[in-house]
FIFILO-310566 format. One record per residue (C-alpha): residue number from 0; residue in one letter; chain; x negated, y negated, z negated. Coordinates in nm, 3 decimals. Layout:
% FIFILO-310566
[NUM A A [X Y Z]]
...
% end
This chain:
% FIFILO-310566
[0 M A [-8.822 0.474 -12.941]]
[1 S A [-8.667 0.136 -12.861]]
[2 A A [-8.860 -0.188 -12.891]]
[3 E A [-8.639 -0.291 -13.182]]
[4 A A [-8.707 0.037 -13.365]]
[5 R A [-9.082 -0.021 -13.344]]
[6 L A [-9.054 -0.353 -13.523]]
[7 H A [-9.190 -0.374 -13.875]]
[8 P A [-8.893 -0.367 -14.115]]
[9 S A [-8.959 -0.727 -14.218]]
[10 L A [-8.917 -0.831 -13.856]]
[11 R A [-8.583 -0.652 -13.830]]
[12 D A [-8.438 -0.769 -14.159]]
[13 E A [-8.563 -1.127 -14.172]]
[14 P A [-8.577 -1.416 -13.927]]
[15 L A [-8.852 -1.359 -13.675]]
[16 L A [-9.020 -1.677 -13.801]]
[17 A A [-8.965 -1.820 -14.147]]
[18 A A [-8.633 -2.000 -14.104]]
[19 H A [-8.705 -2.269 -14.363]]
[20 L A [-9.027 -2.362 -14.184]]
[21 F A [-8.940 -2.307 -13.820]]
[22 P A [-8.561 -2.343 -13.786]]
[23 V A [-8.407 -2.202 -13.469]]
[24 D A [-8.102 -2.348 -13.300]]
[25 F A [-8.059 -2.308 -12.927]]
[26 G A [-7.682 -2.346 -12.935]]
[27 N A [-7.498 -2.070 -12.754]]
[28 R A [-7.832 -1.934 -12.630]]
[29 T A [-7.972 -1.866 -12.978]]
[30 A A [-7.876 -1.497 -12.984]]
[31 K A [-8.030 -1.435 -12.640]]
[32 V A [-8.353 -1.610 -12.729]]
[33 E A [-8.381 -1.432 -13.064]]
[34 R A [-8.315 -1.092 -12.909]]
[35 L A [-8.573 -1.150 -12.637]]
[36 A A [-8.833 -1.272 -12.887]]
[37 R A [-8.785 -0.967 -13.109]]
[38 R A [-8.835 -0.730 -12.818]]
[39 L A [-9.150 -0.909 -12.710]]
[40 A A [-9.281 -0.916 -13.067]]
[41 A A [-9.245 -0.539 -13.098]]
[42 T A [-9.538 -0.474 -12.864]]
[43 A A [-9.719 -0.808 -12.848]]
[44 V A [-10.028 -0.707 -13.047]]
[45 E A [-10.074 -0.381 -12.860]]
[46 R A [-10.029 -0.544 -12.521]]
[47 D A [-10.270 -0.823 -12.605]]
[48 R A [-10.526 -0.556 -12.686]]
[49 T A [-10.480 -0.364 -12.361]]
[50 G A [-10.421 -0.657 -12.124]]
[51 G A [-10.293 -0.581 -11.778]]
[52 S A [-9.972 -0.690 -11.615]]
[53 P A [-9.661 -0.695 -11.839]]
[54 Q A [-9.414 -0.585 -11.574]]
[55 A A [-9.174 -0.423 -11.823]]
[56 E A [-9.170 -0.737 -12.035]]
[57 R A [-9.116 -0.952 -11.729]]
[58 E A [-8.803 -0.749 -11.671]]
[59 L A [-8.696 -0.836 -12.024]]
[60 L A [-8.728 -1.202 -11.929]]
[61 R A [-8.529 -1.141 -11.613]]
[62 D A [-8.258 -0.949 -11.799]]
[63 S A [-8.231 -1.217 -12.067]]
[64 G A [-8.043 -1.446 -11.832]]
[65 L A [-8.275 -1.732 -11.928]]
[66 L A [-8.473 -1.762 -11.604]]
[67 T A [-8.213 -1.995 -11.452]]
[68 L A [-8.221 -2.255 -11.730]]
[69 A A [-8.380 -2.524 -11.509]]
[70 V A [-8.169 -2.448 -11.200]]
[71 P A [-7.906 -2.721 -11.157]]
[72 Q A [-7.548 -2.612 -11.216]]
[73 Q A [-7.449 -2.700 -10.861]]
[74 Y A [-7.663 -2.407 -10.744]]
[75 G A [-7.529 -2.165 -11.003]]
[76 G A [-7.792 -2.231 -11.269]]
[77 Q A [-7.754 -2.349 -11.625]]
[78 G A [-7.890 -2.700 -11.584]]
[79 A A [-8.045 -2.704 -11.931]]
[80 A A [-8.227 -3.012 -12.054]]
[81 W A [-8.605 -3.001 -12.073]]
[82 P A [-8.626 -3.049 -12.452]]
[83 E A [-8.425 -2.729 -12.501]]
[84 I A [-8.631 -2.537 -12.244]]
[85 Y A [-8.950 -2.649 -12.417]]
[86 R A [-8.822 -2.542 -12.760]]
[87 I A [-8.751 -2.196 -12.623]]
[88 V A [-9.099 -2.180 -12.469]]
[89 R A [-9.247 -2.278 -12.806]]
[90 Y A [-9.045 -2.016 -12.991]]
[91 L A [-9.143 -1.739 -12.750]]
[92 A A [-9.508 -1.848 -12.765]]
[93 A A [-9.508 -1.792 -13.140]]
[94 V A [-9.464 -1.418 -13.078]]
[95 D A [-9.604 -1.369 -12.726]]
[96 S A [-9.791 -1.658 -12.571]]
[97 S A [-9.853 -1.484 -12.238]]
[98 L A [-9.486 -1.412 -12.173]]
[99 A A [-9.394 -1.762 -12.288]]
[100 H A [-9.640 -1.890 -12.027]]
[101 L A [-9.473 -1.684 -11.753]]
[102 F A [-9.130 -1.794 -11.873]]
[103 A A [-9.231 -2.160 -11.868]]
[104 F A [-9.394 -2.140 -11.527]]
[105 Q A [-9.071 -1.997 -11.385]]
[106 H A [-8.904 -2.328 -11.469]]
[107 L A [-9.200 -2.528 -11.337]]
[108 Q A [-9.160 -2.366 -10.994]]
[109 V A [-8.785 -2.431 -11.000]]
[110 A A [-8.861 -2.794 -11.086]]
[111 T A [-9.104 -2.812 -10.794]]
[112 I A [-8.824 -2.721 -10.555]]
[113 V A [-8.595 -2.976 -10.720]]
[114 L A [-8.858 -3.249 -10.695]]
[115 F A [-8.994 -3.180 -10.347]]
[116 G A [-8.725 -2.991 -10.159]]
[117 N A [-8.466 -3.153 -9.937]]
[118 P A [-8.098 -3.074 -10.013]]
[119 D A [-8.088 -2.778 -9.773]]
[120 Q A [-8.408 -2.631 -9.919]]
[121 Q A [-8.285 -2.676 -10.274]]
[122 R A [-7.956 -2.508 -10.194]]
[123 H A [-8.121 -2.218 -10.013]]
[124 W A [-8.402 -2.135 -10.255]]
[125 L A [-8.230 -2.214 -10.583]]
[126 T A [-7.909 -2.033 -10.493]]
[127 R A [-8.114 -1.727 -10.405]]
[128 T A [-8.303 -1.763 -10.733]]
[129 V A [-7.976 -1.727 -10.922]]
[130 Q A [-7.798 -1.472 -10.705]]
[131 E A [-8.099 -1.243 -10.657]]
[132 R A [-8.240 -1.293 -11.009]]
[133 W A [-8.574 -1.408 -10.877]]
[134 F A [-8.889 -1.439 -11.081]]
[135 W A [-9.118 -1.707 -10.941]]
[136 G A [-9.496 -1.714 -10.940]]
[137 N A [-9.737 -1.981 -10.824]]
[138 A A [-10.049 -2.039 -10.620]]
[139 T A [-10.081 -2.413 -10.676]]
[140 N A [-10.421 -2.471 -10.838]]
[141 G A [-10.493 -2.817 -10.702]]
[142 R A [-10.867 -2.805 -10.764]]
[143 D A [-10.898 -2.486 -10.563]]
[144 T A [-10.924 -2.604 -10.204]]
[145 G A [-10.998 -2.263 -10.056]]
[146 L A [-10.661 -2.240 -9.882]]
[147 V A [-10.606 -2.387 -9.535]]
[148 L A [-10.269 -2.460 -9.375]]
[149 S A [-10.301 -2.475 -8.997]]
[150 P A [-10.035 -2.573 -8.742]]
[151 R A [-9.953 -2.330 -8.467]]
[152 E A [-9.720 -2.377 -8.169]]
[153 E A [-9.390 -2.344 -8.355]]
[154 H A [-9.496 -2.259 -8.708]]
[155 F A [-9.786 -2.283 -8.955]]
[156 E A [-10.044 -2.035 -9.084]]
[157 L A [-10.217 -1.994 -9.420]]
[158 N A [-10.570 -1.858 -9.458]]
[159 G A [-10.792 -1.843 -9.763]]
[160 S A [-10.731 -1.787 -10.133]]
[161 K A [-10.607 -1.945 -10.454]]
[162 S A [-10.720 -1.876 -10.811]]
[163 F A [-10.540 -1.903 -11.148]]
[164 C A [-10.212 -1.801 -10.989]]
[165 S A [-10.001 -1.743 -11.300]]
[166 G A [-9.705 -1.513 -11.252]]
[167 A A [-9.789 -1.423 -10.893]]
[168 L A [-9.829 -1.050 -10.953]]
[169 G A [-9.485 -0.893 -10.930]]
[170 A A [-9.310 -1.219 -10.844]]
[171 D A [-9.024 -1.229 -10.595]]
[172 A A [-9.136 -1.559 -10.446]]
[173 L A [-9.424 -1.802 -10.475]]
[174 V A [-9.470 -2.176 -10.477]]
[175 V A [-9.798 -2.239 -10.294]]
[176 S A [-9.992 -2.560 -10.242]]
[177 A A [-10.237 -2.639 -9.967]]
[178 P A [-10.450 -2.948 -9.904]]
[179 R A [-10.305 -3.198 -9.662]]
[180 G A [-10.582 -3.454 -9.676]]
[181 R A [-10.916 -3.520 -9.839]]
[182 S A [-10.781 -3.595 -10.187]]
[183 P A [-10.678 -3.303 -10.413]]
[184 E A [-10.361 -3.498 -10.495]]
[185 D A [-10.270 -3.504 -10.125]]
[186 R A [-10.120 -3.161 -10.086]]
[187 V A [-9.807 -2.993 -9.958]]
[188 F A [-9.596 -2.740 -10.145]]
[189 I A [-9.476 -2.427 -9.969]]
[190 V A [-9.224 -2.162 -10.072]]
[191 L A [-9.288 -1.806 -9.961]]
[192 P A [-9.139 -1.464 -10.033]]
[193 S A [-9.412 -1.268 -10.208]]
[194 Q A [-9.386 -0.976 -9.964]]
[195 R A [-9.482 -1.187 -9.664]]
[196 E A [-9.726 -1.002 -9.438]]
[197 G A [-10.089 -1.100 -9.496]]
[198 L A [-10.032 -1.212 -9.856]]
[199 A A [-10.213 -1.011 -10.125]]
[200 V A [-10.190 -1.070 -10.501]]
[201 N A [-10.487 -0.943 -10.701]]
[202 S A [-10.479 -0.820 -11.061]]
[203 D A [-10.814 -0.973 -11.152]]
[204 W A [-10.737 -1.211 -11.440]]
[205 D A [-10.981 -1.141 -11.725]]
[206 G A [-10.953 -1.432 -11.970]]
[207 F A [-11.007 -1.345 -12.336]]
[208 G A [-10.678 -1.519 -12.419]]
[209 Q A [-10.342 -1.541 -12.245]]
[210 R A [-10.430 -1.192 -12.132]]
[211 Q A [-10.097 -1.100 -11.971]]
[212 T A [-10.020 -1.407 -11.763]]
[213 D A [-10.098 -1.237 -11.431]]
[214 S A [-10.319 -1.536 -11.349]]
[215 G A [-10.537 -1.370 -11.089]]
[216 T A [-10.615 -1.467 -10.731]]
[217 V A [-10.393 -1.462 -10.424]]
[218 Q A [-10.537 -1.407 -10.079]]
[219 F A [-10.381 -1.525 -9.755]]
[220 E A [-10.473 -1.381 -9.416]]
[221 Q A [-10.288 -1.526 -9.119]]
[222 V A [-9.976 -1.569 -9.331]]
[223 F A [-9.683 -1.699 -9.128]]
[224 V A [-9.515 -2.014 -9.262]]
[225 D A [-9.197 -2.145 -9.109]]
[226 A A [-9.158 -2.521 -9.094]]
[227 S A [-8.852 -2.491 -9.320]]
[228 E A [-9.075 -2.341 -9.592]]
[229 L A [-9.277 -2.661 -9.629]]
[230 L A [-9.125 -2.874 -9.899]]
[231 G A [-9.086 -3.248 -9.858]]
[232 P A [-9.089 -3.538 -9.903]]
[233 V A [-9.415 -3.653 -9.753]]
[234 G A [-9.628 -3.850 -9.997]]
[235 P A [-9.607 -3.887 -10.376]]
[236 S A [-9.357 -4.099 -10.566]]
[237 P A [-9.323 -4.169 -10.939]]
[238 R A [-9.051 -3.904 -10.953]]
[239 T A [-9.237 -3.628 -10.769]]
[240 T A [-9.545 -3.684 -10.986]]
[241 L A [-9.336 -3.579 -11.286]]
[242 R A [-9.439 -3.225 -11.190]]
[243 A A [-9.777 -3.278 -11.355]]
[244 C A [-9.602 -3.414 -11.664]]
[245 L A [-9.382 -3.106 -11.681]]
[246 S A [-9.688 -2.883 -11.660]]
[247 Q A [-9.881 -3.072 -11.928]]
[248 L A [-9.592 -3.051 -12.169]]
[249 I A [-9.570 -2.675 -12.112]]
[250 L A [-9.927 -2.647 -12.240]]
[251 T A [-9.831 -2.853 -12.544]]
[252 Q A [-9.553 -2.608 -12.632]]
[253 L A [-9.787 -2.312 -12.595]]
[254 Y A [-10.033 -2.473 -12.838]]
[255 L A [-9.760 -2.541 -13.093]]
[256 G A [-9.601 -2.199 -13.049]]
[257 N A [-9.931 -2.029 -13.125]]
[258 A A [-9.975 -2.256 -13.426]]
[259 Q A [-9.629 -2.157 -13.549]]
[260 G A [-9.697 -1.789 -13.496]]
[261 A A [-10.034 -1.807 -13.669]]
[262 L A [-9.900 -1.996 -13.969]]
[263 D A [-9.602 -1.767 -14.008]]
[264 A A [-9.812 -1.449 -13.980]]
[265 A A [-10.078 -1.581 -14.217]]
[266 L A [-9.827 -1.689 -14.482]]
[267 R A [-9.661 -1.348 -14.477]]
[268 Y A [-9.998 -1.174 -14.500]]
[269 T A [-10.111 -1.392 -14.790]]
[270 R A [-9.792 -1.336 -14.984]]
[271 E A [-9.774 -0.963 -14.919]]
[272 Q A [-10.131 -0.833 -14.874]]
[273 S A [-10.404 -1.080 -14.973]]
[274 R A [-10.588 -1.008 -15.298]]
[275 A A [-10.677 -1.286 -15.538]]
[276 W A [-11.045 -1.376 -15.557]]
[277 P A [-11.188 -1.270 -15.897]]
[278 A A [-11.312 -1.620 -15.983]]
[279 S A [-10.975 -1.777 -15.913]]
[280 G A [-10.830 -1.679 -16.248]]
[281 V A [-10.493 -1.591 -16.095]]
[282 A A [-10.326 -1.258 -16.031]]
[283 N A [-10.186 -1.336 -15.686]]
[284 A A [-10.359 -1.495 -15.390]]
[285 S A [-10.053 -1.716 -15.337]]
[286 D A [-10.126 -1.882 -15.673]]
[287 D A [-10.484 -1.974 -15.584]]
[288 P A [-10.496 -2.356 -15.570]]
[289 F A [-10.760 -2.353 -15.297]]
[290 I A [-10.544 -2.131 -15.076]]
[291 Q A [-10.243 -2.349 -15.148]]
[292 Q A [-10.440 -2.658 -15.050]]
[293 R A [-10.560 -2.499 -14.728]]
[294 Y A [-10.209 -2.406 -14.622]]
[295 G A [-10.091 -2.753 -14.714]]
[296 E A [-10.355 -2.906 -14.489]]
[297 L A [-10.270 -2.675 -14.199]]
[298 W A [-9.901 -2.747 -14.240]]
[299 L A [-9.969 -3.121 -14.221]]
[300 R A [-10.157 -3.072 -13.895]]
[301 Y A [-9.865 -2.881 -13.746]]
[302 R A [-9.604 -3.125 -13.876]]
[303 S A [-9.800 -3.420 -13.736]]
[304 A A [-9.800 -3.266 -13.389]]
[305 L A [-9.440 -3.147 -13.368]]
[306 P A [-9.260 -3.487 -13.360]]
[307 L A [-9.491 -3.610 -13.084]]
[308 A A [-9.401 -3.307 -12.871]]
[309 E A [-9.030 -3.361 -12.931]]
[310 H A [-9.060 -3.731 -12.850]]
[311 A A [-9.251 -3.660 -12.530]]
[312 A A [-8.988 -3.408 -12.419]]
[313 Q A [-8.712 -3.662 -12.474]]
[314 R A [-8.904 -3.925 -12.276]]
[315 L A [-8.955 -3.676 -11.996]]
[316 Q A [-8.585 -3.589 -11.991]]
[317 S A [-8.490 -3.957 -11.968]]
[318 A A [-8.728 -4.001 -11.675]]
[319 W A [-8.596 -3.683 -11.510]]
[320 E A [-8.243 -3.823 -11.517]]
[321 K A [-8.333 -4.158 -11.359]]
[322 P A [-8.232 -4.181 -10.992]]
[323 A A [-8.513 -4.432 -10.930]]
[324 L A [-8.816 -4.400 -11.154]]
[325 T A [-9.070 -4.680 -11.157]]
[326 A A [-9.447 -4.635 -11.179]]
[327 A A [-9.449 -4.810 -11.517]]
[328 E A [-9.178 -4.581 -11.654]]
[329 R A [-9.366 -4.279 -11.528]]
[330 A A [-9.685 -4.403 -11.697]]
[331 E A [-9.502 -4.433 -12.029]]
[332 V A [-9.398 -4.067 -12.002]]
[333 A A [-9.754 -3.961 -11.921]]
[334 L A [-9.889 -4.150 -12.224]]
[335 A A [-9.637 -3.986 -12.456]]
[336 I A [-9.731 -3.645 -12.322]]
[337 S A [-10.103 -3.721 -12.360]]
[338 E A [-10.048 -3.809 -12.726]]
[339 A A [-9.853 -3.490 -12.783]]
[340 K A [-10.095 -3.266 -12.599]]
[341 V A [-10.412 -3.391 -12.768]]
[342 V A [-10.270 -3.375 -13.119]]
[343 A A [-10.111 -3.035 -13.056]]
[344 A A [-10.430 -2.886 -12.911]]
[345 R A [-10.641 -3.007 -13.202]]
[346 A A [-10.388 -2.891 -13.459]]
[347 A A [-10.348 -2.549 -13.298]]
[348 L A [-10.721 -2.487 -13.270]]
[349 E A [-10.769 -2.571 -13.638]]
[350 I A [-10.468 -2.373 -13.758]]
[351 T A [-10.539 -2.060 -13.558]]
[352 S A [-10.900 -2.060 -13.675]]
[353 Q A [-10.860 -2.157 -14.040]]
[354 I A [-10.584 -1.912 -14.129]]
[355 F A [-10.860 -1.656 -14.183]]
[356 E A [-11.009 -1.867 -14.462]]
[357 A A [-10.678 -1.828 -14.644]]
[358 M A [-10.615 -1.461 -14.560]]
[359 G A [-10.961 -1.319 -14.623]]
[360 A A [-11.188 -1.061 -14.463]]
[361 R A [-10.935 -0.777 -14.439]]
[362 A A [-10.720 -0.990 -14.208]]
[363 T A [-10.986 -0.964 -13.937]]
[364 S A [-10.889 -0.602 -13.873]]
[365 S A [-10.800 -0.563 -13.507]]
[366 R A [-10.477 -0.384 -13.592]]
[367 Y A [-10.323 -0.715 -13.697]]
[368 G A [-10.423 -0.907 -13.386]]
[369 F A [-10.431 -1.236 -13.573]]
[370 D A [-10.717 -1.353 -13.355]]
[371 R A [-10.491 -1.362 -13.051]]
[372 F A [-10.343 -1.694 -13.156]]
[373 W A [-10.683 -1.866 -13.148]]
[374 R A [-10.788 -1.695 -12.825]]
[375 N A [-10.467 -1.803 -12.653]]
[376 V A [-10.505 -2.165 -12.759]]
[377 R A [-10.876 -2.174 -12.681]]
[378 V A [-10.821 -2.052 -12.325]]
[379 H A [-10.530 -2.283 -12.252]]
[380 S A [-10.681 -2.590 -12.420]]
[381 L A [-10.954 -2.577 -12.154]]
[382 H A [-10.701 -2.604 -11.870]]
[383 D A [-10.808 -2.966 -11.834]]
[384 P A [-11.029 -3.163 -12.076]]
[385 I A [-10.831 -3.331 -12.353]]
[386 D A [-11.113 -3.588 -12.376]]
[387 Y A [-10.976 -3.747 -12.061]]
[388 K A [-10.633 -3.775 -12.222]]
[389 V A [-10.793 -3.956 -12.515]]
[390 R A [-10.977 -4.184 -12.272]]
[391 D A [-10.648 -4.264 -12.094]]
[392 L A [-10.497 -4.366 -12.426]]
[393 G A [-10.797 -4.585 -12.511]]
[394 H A [-10.793 -4.745 -12.167]]
[395 W A [-10.422 -4.826 -12.209]]
[396 L A [-10.479 -4.974 -12.553]]
[397 L A [-10.757 -5.201 -12.427]]
[398 S A [-10.616 -5.298 -12.088]]
[399 G A [-10.244 -5.239 -12.107]]
[400 Q A [-10.268 -5.022 -11.796]]
[401 G A [-10.111 -4.677 -11.798]]
[402 P A [-10.279 -4.373 -11.641]]
[403 Q A [-10.259 -4.315 -11.270]]
[404 P A [-10.077 -3.996 -11.166]]
[405 S A [-10.305 -3.700 -11.105]]
[406 L A [-10.297 -3.323 -11.086]]
[407 Y A [-10.325 -3.314 -11.465]]
[408 G A [-10.092 -3.584 -11.588]]
% end
């Protein structure tokens, strides 16, 4: 039976998400995105329950033709703008947050090559990405300093391990980072084919959310690294530090996508399956004024977060297009992303938790998988403490000084 055939009839006959609440317009890519989302939705609950590596679904991403969105057109890619890429990530996250994560991290690795690679490296790796339909993974956890890059006579060697390596299992190539100095921010990025001798990717990710992101550990034992596989330039610049901004805004889209998915699923359930509480005095749960008020409150939380995310994406795109980005301009982007991320995380945690108050006890049945939305947000919202984003905003308000670039913003 095909993935489409397994879809609930309402998912085949209606928009995947309520069109009047979550409108979809990706231009000439809309049909591709919608088709991909439907196929992921067909098995999302079951796969969340079983975990493991979603290799078949990764092939759906590869076959969608959407993995080259961030590759510049000069290398055969589509050169899409970041706001559009982020909207697609958000839409996919509403049905399958793990695969949206893998999809988004593909573009983050492409961006890393664009930001840090010299022209020859960009041409080599990004052209291969398009021509060979590569899926990228990463081993770039900056706080994990257990990987050592050592010079040899005419090459380099990697030894050690990296954790939280999203997308590494089954990837064609990896972006790897290794410390270059004492500070975690002082690191070098490396590009490696995933089949390089001495490189082992472990399937040991066991988070209770984002269960199919292949975010396990990667081990390196005397892994050969050619000098041409070390990305430049040496030292950070306002432009290269946009990588952290790109990453933070990915998290924001995953929060909002889960909020969208939770709201949409809960509204359908309430309209179609919830039973009115006897004391409510109404025949249908949808007519209960307390349930109406709760949904109204949740909707306001979502709607308050969405414009901030869109604004931050536009600011990021403007910075991305600048040939010479200043530190002050970069700080403005980071502040906009901090605003968006904090508000989105708080909204998503409340929405994904409180939908059960509106749906009732029967909605906690595991067959629905409604809890996956909260679990996904809870895991990802701990990626780095949002309290520090709030502190950055307060420090800026009091001093006028923007945040300094870091691994997390």
